[in-house]
C-alpha positions, -999 to +999 in steps of 0.1 A: -199+107-390-181+109-424-214+113-442-225+142-419-190+158-423-194+158-461-228+173-458-216+201-435-187+208-459-211+210-488-235+234-470-206+256-459-192+259-493-226+270-506-230+294-477-197+311-482-201+314-520-235+331-520-222+366-518-201+362-549-224+340-569-251+367-572-239+398-590-270+415-604-300+433-588-334+444-600-328+478-585-294+496-587-276+515-561-287+498-529-263+497-499-263+480-465-286+463-440-283+442-409-276+408-393-312+399-392-314+365-408-280+349-410-279+320-434-314+325-449-301+306-479-318+304-513-336+273-522-306+259-542-285+262-510-308+242-488-303+205-485-334+185-476-314+154-466-330+139-435-296+130-420-285+166-419-318+179-405-322+153-378-286+154-367-275+190-363-240+182-353-217+211-343-195+225-372-159+215-375-135+241-362-123+250-397-159+255-409-166+277-378-136+299-386-146+302-423-182+311-414-171+338-388-146+352-413-173+355-439-196+375-416-166+396-403-162+407-440-199+415-442-198+434-410-169+455-422-190+468-451-215+481-425-187+500-407-191+477-376-168+451-360-181+416-353-172+405-318-159+370-312-189+362-289-212+363-320-196+332-334-219+309-314-252+326-324-241+328-360-233+291-361-266+282-344-288+303-366-270+290-397-277+254-387-313+260-376-322+279-408-309+251-429-332+227-411-365+246-407-386+272-426-388+308-413-421+319-400-438+348-418-451+377-398-489+373-404-509+399-423-541+404-443-538+417-479-561+447-487-552+458-523-526+457-550-517+484-575-502+472-608-489+490-639-480+471-671-485+438-651-459+448-626-469+453-589-461+489-579-472+486-543-495+466-520-517+476-490-518+452-460-530+451-424-507+436-398-525+425-367-514+434-332-486+412-318-456+410-296-422+420-309-387+420-293-375+456-299-342+474-294-332+510-303-297+520-313-284+555-323-250+551-341-235+576-365-248+557-396-281+540-402-264+507-411-244+507-379-275+512-358-294+483-374-264+460-373-257+467-336-294+463-328-298+430-345-267+415-332-283+418-297-316+405-310-299+375-325-283+366-292-318+368-277-331+345-304-302+321-298-308+311-262-301+344-243-337+343-230-356+330-200-366+298-219-329+290-226-336+278-261-335+288-298-367+307-305-368+305-343-364+331-370-393+352-383-394+375-414-394+403-421-373+420-394-385+456-391-364+488-389-384+519-379-372+553-390-381+587-376-375+617-399-359+649-389-383+679-386-373+692-420-380+658-435-346+657-452-328+631-431-332+604-404-330+608-367-301+587-352-323+564-331-334+534-352-358+508-337-351+472-349-379+447-341-382+409-343-417+394-343-421+366-317-430+333-333-466+321-328-454+296-303-442+325-280-469+351-286-489+344-255-458+340-232-427+356-247-394+345-231-378+373-212-345+387-227-314+385-205-303+418-222-320+448-205-317+468-237-343+445-254-380+451-246-409+429-254-435+452-268-472+447-277-474+466-310-509+477-322-523+467-356-510+488-385-522+493-421-492+499-444-485+505-481-455+483-491-432+485-521-405+460-528-369+469-536-338+448-540-303+453-527-289+466-495-299+498-476-284+530-463-300+563-455-294+575-490-310+545-507-340+543-483-346+580-489-347+573-526-373+545-521-394+569-500-393+595-527-402+569-554-432+558-535-444+593-529-442+599-566-464+570-573-489+581-547-491+617-556-506+643-533-522+626-503-523+630-465-534+594-459-499+583-448-475+595-421-445+615-434-426+616-401-421+578-397-414+549-422-405+512-418-381+490-437-389+453-439-359+430-444-364+394-457-329+381-464-295+380-449-268+406-455-246+383-475-271+383-504-263+413-526-297+414-542-318+407-511-355+416-509-366+445-488-398+466-486-404+503-477-436+507-457-457+538-455-480+538-424-516+548-429-528+575-405-562+559-399-558+520-399 
């Protein structure tokens, strides 16, 4: 209908302008992350109009092309190409995320460390649960996580035994293994999507054999927020900063870290967290 068409145009204009409308970050020097949560738009970009939510009409062809071109540009900054078959999942996730909230991975807060009324880090316990996981080992960190999440996104968007959109959860996790000398990352990066509560008991089976449904055990982590995009260089900097805050301690693993990602790659100042994993949860 004309009304819905105007709404779609409005939403698309906001979506495509987000990457240029935000130009400052709380933390400088961040770089690139993945395709985890396409169109996780800020509050001002979401339209609560019931007509749009209850009538998720397909996008017009011009809107589809503009959306795909936008994410091609984002992908190029990650040194990856965006295949044409990703157009459908991108459109579907965009429409769904405009109409429904993203589910938070559940956790129990343990403690919070503050300095001058600013949170330095938090400790949390994440219970055991089922995750869809994939491991990629490309030349660059951002390539690995981008390639991994593109496959996870297709699983979320109907390439599963349920044949339906599963819903987005946040954060998406990237697990890093350190080299033996502790001065760099191993190539293989695990990217993990938490199954929504609706599917925890009976997860849909992926059609892609590279994706595994894994029951991950409970973990206790120390988390510190940082803003921007991520590469091996910038994540390494965040790891060093958190070790400086903690001082000398053997309570946390030094050979594995996790990066939690909360926002889509089109947001320059998106929220991330570095997680240290406690040895004895």
